[in-house]
DSSP file (Angstrom, degrees, kcal/mol; ACC not computed):
  #  RESIDUE AA STRUCTURE BP1 BP2  ACC     N-H-->O    O-->H-N    N-H-->O    O-->H-N    TCO  KAPPA ALPHA  PHI   PSI    X-CA   Y-CA   Z-CA
    1    1 A M              0   0    0      0, 0.0     2,-0.5     0, 0.0    31,-0.0   0.000 360.0 360.0 360.0 131.8   32.3  -14.3  -12.4
    2    2 A Y        -     0   0    0      2,-0.0     2,-0.5    26,-0.0     0, 0.0  -0.763 360.0-167.9 -90.4 130.6   34.1  -14.1   -9.1
    3    3 A I        -     0   0    0     -2,-0.5     2,-1.0     5,-0.0     3,-0.1  -0.983  17.8-140.2-120.9 119.5   32.8  -11.6   -6.5
    4    4 A D    >   -     0   0    0     -2,-0.5     3,-1.3     1,-0.2     4,-0.4  -0.702  13.7-163.1 -78.8 102.3   35.1  -10.9   -3.5
    5    5 A F  G >  S+     0   0    0     -2,-1.0     3,-1.8     1,-0.3    -1,-0.2   0.881  85.0  58.7 -56.9 -43.2   32.6  -10.8   -0.7
    6    6 A E  G 3  S+     0   0    0      1,-0.3    -1,-0.3    -3,-0.1     7,-0.1   0.781 102.0  55.3 -61.3 -27.3   35.0   -9.0    1.6
    7    7 A Q  G <  S+     0   0    0     -3,-1.3    -1,-0.3     2,-0.0    -2,-0.2   0.494  88.0 104.8 -84.5  -2.6   35.4   -6.1   -0.8
    8    8 A L  S <  S-     0   0    0     -3,-1.8    -3,-0.0    -4,-0.4    -5,-0.0  -0.446  76.8-108.8 -81.5 153.2   31.7   -5.4   -1.0
    9    9 A K     >  -     0   0    0     -2,-0.1     4,-2.6     1,-0.1     5,-0.2  -0.315  37.0-105.7 -67.5 158.9   29.9   -2.5    0.6
   10   10 A P  H  > S+     0   0    0      0, 0.0     4,-2.3     0, 0.0     5,-0.2   0.911 122.5  51.8 -54.1 -42.5   27.6   -3.4    3.6
   11   11 A I  H  > S+     0   0    0      1,-0.2     4,-1.9     2,-0.2     5,-0.1   0.902 110.6  48.7 -62.1 -38.8   24.5   -2.9    1.5
   12   12 A Q  H  > S+     0   0    0      1,-0.2     4,-2.3     2,-0.2    -1,-0.2   0.918 110.3  50.7 -64.7 -43.7   25.9   -5.3   -1.2
   13   13 A K  H  X S+     0   0    0     -4,-2.6     4,-2.2     1,-0.2    -1,-0.2   0.895 109.3  51.3 -63.1 -36.7   26.8   -7.9    1.3
   14   14 A A  H  X S+     0   0    0     -4,-2.3     4,-2.5    -5,-0.2    -1,-0.2   0.890 108.8  52.1 -68.7 -39.3   23.3   -7.7    2.8
   15   15 A I  H  X S+     0   0    0     -4,-1.9     4,-2.5     2,-0.2    -2,-0.2   0.954 110.7  46.3 -61.2 -51.0   21.9   -8.2   -0.8
   16   16 A I  H  X S+     0   0    0     -4,-2.3     4,-2.4     1,-0.2    -2,-0.2   0.904 112.3  50.3 -58.4 -44.9   24.0  -11.3   -1.4
   17   17 A Q  H  X S+     0   0    0     -4,-2.2     4,-2.5     1,-0.2    -1,-0.2   0.886 111.3  50.4 -62.2 -40.2   23.0  -12.7    2.0
   18   18 A T  H  X S+     0   0    0     -4,-2.5     4,-2.4     2,-0.2    -2,-0.2   0.902 108.7  51.0 -65.9 -39.4   19.3  -12.0    1.2
   19   19 A I  H  X>S+     0   0    0     -4,-2.5     5,-1.7     2,-0.2     4,-0.5   0.935 112.6  47.3 -63.1 -43.6   19.6  -13.8   -2.2
   20   20 A I  H ><5S+     0   0    0     -4,-2.4     3,-0.9     1,-0.2    -2,-0.2   0.931 113.2  47.2 -59.8 -47.4   21.1  -16.8   -0.5
   21   21 A Q  H 3<5S+     0   0    0     -4,-2.5    -1,-0.2     1,-0.2    -2,-0.2   0.842 112.3  49.1 -64.8 -34.7   18.5  -16.9    2.2
   22   22 A T  H 3<5S-     0   0    0     -4,-2.4    -1,-0.2    -5,-0.2    -2,-0.2   0.522 106.0-128.9 -88.4  -0.3   15.6  -16.5   -0.2
   23   23 A N  T <<5 +     0   0    0     -3,-0.9     2,-0.3    -4,-0.5    -3,-0.2   0.797  45.8 164.9  63.9  26.7   17.1  -19.3   -2.4
   24   24 A D      < -     0   0    0     -5,-1.7     2,-0.9    -6,-0.2    -1,-0.2  -0.629  35.7-134.1 -74.7 134.1   16.8  -17.2   -5.6
   25   25 A S        +     0   0    0     -2,-0.3     2,-0.4    56,-0.0    -1,-0.1  -0.810  40.1 159.6 -94.9 106.0   19.0  -19.0   -8.2
   26   26 A L        -     0   0    0     -2,-0.9     2,-0.1     4,-0.0    54,-0.1  -0.948  36.1-124.0-128.1 148.3   21.1  -16.3   -9.9
   27   27 A S     >  -     0   0    0     -2,-0.4     4,-2.5    53,-0.1     5,-0.2  -0.354  34.7-103.9 -77.8 166.1   24.3  -16.5  -11.9
   28   28 A G  H  > S+     0   0    0      1,-0.2     4,-2.3     2,-0.2     5,-0.1   0.887 123.1  52.8 -57.1 -40.4   27.3  -14.6  -10.9
   29   29 A D  H  > S+     0   0    0      2,-0.2     4,-2.2     1,-0.2    -1,-0.2   0.894 108.3  50.4 -63.7 -43.2   26.7  -12.1  -13.7
   30   30 A Q  H  > S+     0   0    0      2,-0.2     4,-2.2     1,-0.2    -1,-0.2   0.913 110.8  48.5 -62.3 -44.0   23.1  -11.5  -12.5
   31   31 A I  H  X S+     0   0    0     -4,-2.5     4,-2.4     1,-0.2    -2,-0.2   0.903 109.6  52.6 -60.4 -40.3   24.3  -10.9   -9.0
   32   32 A F  H  X S+     0   0    0     -4,-2.3     4,-2.0     1,-0.2    -2,-0.2   0.871 108.6  50.7 -65.5 -39.5   26.9   -8.6  -10.3
   33   33 A L  H  X S+     0   0    0     -4,-2.2     4,-1.2     2,-0.2    -1,-0.2   0.893 110.3  49.4 -60.6 -42.9   24.2   -6.7  -12.2
   34   34 A L  H  X S+     0   0    0     -4,-2.2     4,-0.7     2,-0.2    -2,-0.2   0.861 109.9  50.6 -64.3 -38.8   22.1   -6.4   -9.1
   35   35 A L  H >< S+     0   0    0     -4,-2.4     3,-1.0     1,-0.2     4,-0.3   0.895 105.1  57.7 -67.1 -38.3   25.0   -5.1   -7.0
   36   36 A N  H >< S+     0   0    0     -4,-2.0     3,-1.4     1,-0.3     4,-0.3   0.852 100.0  60.7 -62.2 -32.9   25.7   -2.5   -9.6
   37   37 A Q  H >< S+     0   0    0     -4,-1.2     3,-1.6     1,-0.3     6,-0.3   0.785  90.4  65.3 -65.8 -28.7   22.2   -1.2   -9.2
   38   38 A V  T << S+     0   0    0     -3,-1.0    -1,-0.3    -4,-0.7    -2,-0.2   0.571  84.5  74.1 -77.4  -3.4   22.5   -0.4   -5.6
   39   39 A E  T <  S+     0   0    0     -3,-1.4     2,-0.6    -4,-0.3    -1,-0.3   0.743  82.5  82.5 -70.3 -22.2   25.1    2.3   -6.6
   40   40 A K  S X> S-     0   0    0     -3,-1.6     3,-2.3    -4,-0.3     4,-0.5  -0.769  84.4-139.3 -85.3 122.2   22.1    4.2   -7.8
   41   41 A K  G >4 S+     0   0    0     -2,-0.6     3,-0.8     1,-0.3     4,-0.5   0.769  96.8  63.4 -55.6 -31.1   20.5    6.0   -4.8
   42   42 A Y  G 34 S+     0   0    0      1,-0.2     4,-0.3     2,-0.1    -1,-0.3   0.616  98.4  57.2 -74.2  -6.2   17.0    5.3   -5.8
   43   43 A C  G <> S+     0   0    0     -3,-2.3     4,-1.6    -6,-0.3     3,-0.3   0.692  84.5  81.3 -92.5 -21.5   17.5    1.5   -5.5
   44   44 A Y  T X< S+     0   0    0     -3,-0.8     3,-0.5    -4,-0.5     4,-0.4   0.918  93.2  43.9 -52.0 -55.2   18.7    1.4   -1.8
   45   45 A A  T 34 S+     0   0    0     -4,-0.5     4,-0.2     1,-0.2    -1,-0.2   0.801 124.2  31.7 -66.7 -33.3   15.3    1.5   -0.1
   46   46 A S  T 3> S+     0   0    0     -4,-0.3     4,-2.2    17,-0.3    -1,-0.2   0.445  85.7  97.6-107.4  -2.7   13.5   -1.0   -2.4
   47   47 A I  H <X S+     0   0    0     -4,-1.6     4,-0.7    -3,-0.5    -1,-0.1   0.844  86.3  50.0 -61.8 -33.7   16.1   -3.5   -3.5
   48   48 A F  H >4 S+     0   0    0     -4,-0.4     3,-0.6     1,-0.2     4,-0.5   0.897 110.0  49.1 -75.5 -35.1   15.1   -6.0   -0.9
   49   49 A N  H >4 S+     0   0    0     -4,-0.2     3,-1.0     1,-0.2     4,-0.3   0.887 107.5  57.7 -59.6 -38.8   11.5   -5.9   -1.7
   50   50 A N  H >X S+     0   0    0     -4,-2.2     3,-1.5     1,-0.2     4,-0.8   0.661  83.8  81.3 -69.2 -18.4   12.3   -6.3   -5.4
   51   51 A L  H XX S+     0   0    0     -4,-0.7     3,-1.0    -3,-0.6     4,-0.5   0.882  87.3  57.1 -58.4 -32.9   14.2   -9.5   -4.8
   52   52 A R  H X> S+     0   0    0     -3,-1.0     4,-1.6    -4,-0.5     3,-0.7   0.772  94.9  66.3 -67.4 -21.2   10.8  -11.3   -4.8
   53   53 A I  H <>>S+     0   0    0     -3,-1.5     4,-2.7    -4,-0.3     5,-1.0   0.787  86.6  71.9 -72.0 -23.2   10.1   -9.9   -8.3
   54   54 A L  H <X5S+     0   0    0     -3,-1.0     4,-0.5    -4,-0.8    -1,-0.2   0.896 106.3  35.4 -58.6 -37.4   13.0  -12.0   -9.6
   55   55 A K  H <<5S+     0   0    0     -3,-0.7    -1,-0.2    -4,-0.5    -2,-0.2   0.840 121.7  46.3 -81.2 -35.0   10.9  -15.1   -9.2
   56   56 A E  H  <5S+     0   0    0     -4,-1.6    -2,-0.2     1,-0.1    -3,-0.2   0.963 134.8   9.2 -75.3 -51.0    7.5  -13.4  -10.1
   57   57 A N  H  <5S-     0   0    0     -4,-2.7    28,-1.8     2,-0.2    -3,-0.2   0.506  88.9-129.2-110.3  -3.8    8.6  -11.6  -13.3
   58   58 A E  S  <<S+     0   0    0     -5,-1.0    22,-1.5    -4,-0.5    23,-0.4   0.795  73.9 109.9  58.2  31.4   12.1  -12.9  -13.9
   59   59 A I  E    S-A   79   0A   0     -6,-0.7     2,-0.6    20,-0.1    -2,-0.2  -0.993  71.5-126.6-134.7 140.5   13.4   -9.4  -14.2
   60   60 A I  E     +     0   0A   0     18,-0.5    16,-1.6    -2,-0.4     2,-0.4  -0.761  41.1 177.8 -84.6 126.6   15.6   -7.3  -11.9
   61   61 A R  E     -A   75   0A   0     -2,-0.6     2,-0.4   -11,-0.2    14,-0.2  -0.983  20.5-159.0-134.7 139.3   13.6   -4.1  -11.3
   62   62 A C  E     -A   74   0A   0     12,-0.9    12,-1.6    -2,-0.4     2,-0.4  -0.977  10.3-152.1-119.1 135.2   14.3   -1.0   -9.1
   63   63 A E  E     -A   73   0A   0     -2,-0.4   -17,-0.3    10,-0.2    10,-0.2  -0.883  13.4-133.0-108.8 139.0   11.6    1.2   -8.0
   64   64 A S        -     0   0    0      8,-1.8     3,-0.1    -2,-0.4   -21,-0.1  -0.755   6.6-154.9 -95.3 130.4   12.2    4.9   -7.3
   65   65 A P  S    S+     0   0    0      0, 0.0     2,-0.6     0, 0.0    -1,-0.1   0.712  92.2  51.7 -69.3 -20.2   11.0    6.7   -4.1
   66   66 A S    >>  -     0   0    0      5,-0.1     4,-1.5     1,-0.1     3,-0.9  -0.905  62.7-174.1-125.7 100.0   11.0    9.9   -6.1
   67   67 A Q  T 34 S+     0   0    0     -2,-0.6     5,-0.1     1,-0.2    -1,-0.1   0.587  80.3  72.7 -72.6  -7.9    9.2    9.9   -9.4
   68   68 A K  T 34 S+     0   0    0      1,-0.1    -1,-0.2     3,-0.1     4,-0.0   0.887 104.2  34.9 -68.2 -39.3   10.5   13.4  -10.0
   69   69 A K  T <4 S+     0   0    0     -3,-0.9    -2,-0.2     1,-0.2    -1,-0.1   0.902 130.0   8.4 -84.3 -45.4   14.0   12.2  -10.7
   70   70 A V  S  < S-     0   0    0     -4,-1.5    -1,-0.2     1,-0.1    -6,-0.1  -0.923  87.2 -86.1-136.1 157.5   13.5    8.9  -12.4
   71   71 A P        -     0   0    0      0, 0.0    -7,-0.3     0, 0.0    -5,-0.1  -0.231  48.1-107.4 -59.2 157.1   10.6    6.9  -13.8
   72   72 A N  S    S+     0   0    0     -9,-0.1    -8,-1.8     1,-0.1     2,-0.4   0.856  98.6  25.8 -56.6 -38.2    8.8    4.7  -11.2
   73   73 A R  E     -A   63   0A   0    -10,-0.2     2,-0.5   -12,-0.0   -10,-0.2  -0.966  61.6-161.3-132.7 145.3   10.2    1.4  -12.5
   74   74 A Y  E     -A   62   0A   0    -12,-1.6   -12,-0.9    -2,-0.4     2,-0.6  -0.989   6.8-161.5-122.6 133.0   13.2    0.4  -14.4
   75   75 A K  E     -A   61   0A   0     -2,-0.5     2,-0.2   -14,-0.2   -14,-0.2  -0.959  12.3-150.2-113.2 123.0   13.3   -2.9  -16.2
   76   76 A L  E     -     0   0A   0    -16,-1.6   -16,-0.2    -2,-0.6    -2,-0.0  -0.523  18.1-126.7 -89.1 158.1   16.8   -4.0  -17.0
   77   77 A T  E    S+     0   0A   0     -2,-0.2     2,-0.3   -18,-0.1    -1,-0.1   0.526  72.1 117.5 -86.3  -1.5   17.4   -6.2  -20.0
   78   78 A E  E     -     0   0A   0    -18,-0.1   -18,-0.5     1,-0.1     2,-0.4  -0.538  61.2-140.9 -67.5 123.2   19.2   -8.9  -18.0
   79   79 A K  E     -A   59   0A   0     -2,-0.3   -20,-0.1     1,-0.2     3,-0.1  -0.756  15.7-170.1 -87.9 127.8   17.2  -12.1  -18.4
   80   80 A I        -     0   0    0    -22,-1.5     2,-0.3    -2,-0.4    -1,-0.2   0.945  62.2 -35.3 -84.8 -55.6   17.1  -14.0  -15.1
   81   81 A K  S    S-     0   0    0    -23,-0.4    -1,-0.3     2,-0.1   -55,-0.0  -0.962 105.4  -3.2-166.6 149.6   15.5  -17.3  -16.3
   82   82 A G  S    S-     0   0    0     -2,-0.3     2,-0.3    -3,-0.1     3,-0.0  -0.298 109.7 -19.8  62.4-146.5   13.0  -18.4  -18.8
   83   83 A S  S    S-     0   0    0      1,-0.1     2,-0.2    -4,-0.1    -2,-0.1  -0.675  73.3-101.2 -96.2 150.7   11.2  -15.7  -20.7
   84   84 A I        -     0   0    0     -2,-0.3   -26,-0.2     1,-0.1   -25,-0.1  -0.511  43.1-132.3 -69.2 130.2   10.9  -12.0  -19.7
   85   85 A G        -     0   0    0    -28,-1.8   -28,-0.1    -2,-0.2    -1,-0.1  -0.001  29.1 -91.3 -75.3-172.8    7.5  -11.4  -18.1
   86   86 A S        -     0   0    0      1,-0.1    -1,-0.1     0, 0.0   -29,-0.1   0.603  54.1-119.9 -78.5 -11.7    5.1   -8.6  -18.9
   87   87 A G              0   0    0    -30,-0.1   -30,-0.1     1,-0.0    -1,-0.1   0.538 360.0 360.0  87.1   6.9    6.7   -6.5  -16.1
   88   88 A K              0   0    0    -31,-0.0    -1,-0.0     0, 0.0   -31,-0.0   0.507 360.0 360.0 -79.6 360.0    3.4   -6.1  -14.2
């Protein structure tokens, strides 16, 4: 999948740069899925902290600062690599 870096929003550019800097190995589809998540306001604040979860649990996960609006954690069905972990 081709992603036009110049057409991305600043937060999306920052996420791609963070992925590159942290050496996470993601496919274009997985990066696209991650970028789509930042469209949801509850993902903005925690998306960078959750990049480390890609390696630990092999799941893209967003945590909500407001538990009133959405559940505390979302587990997406997109598999990153290997088997999907327990989500802990």
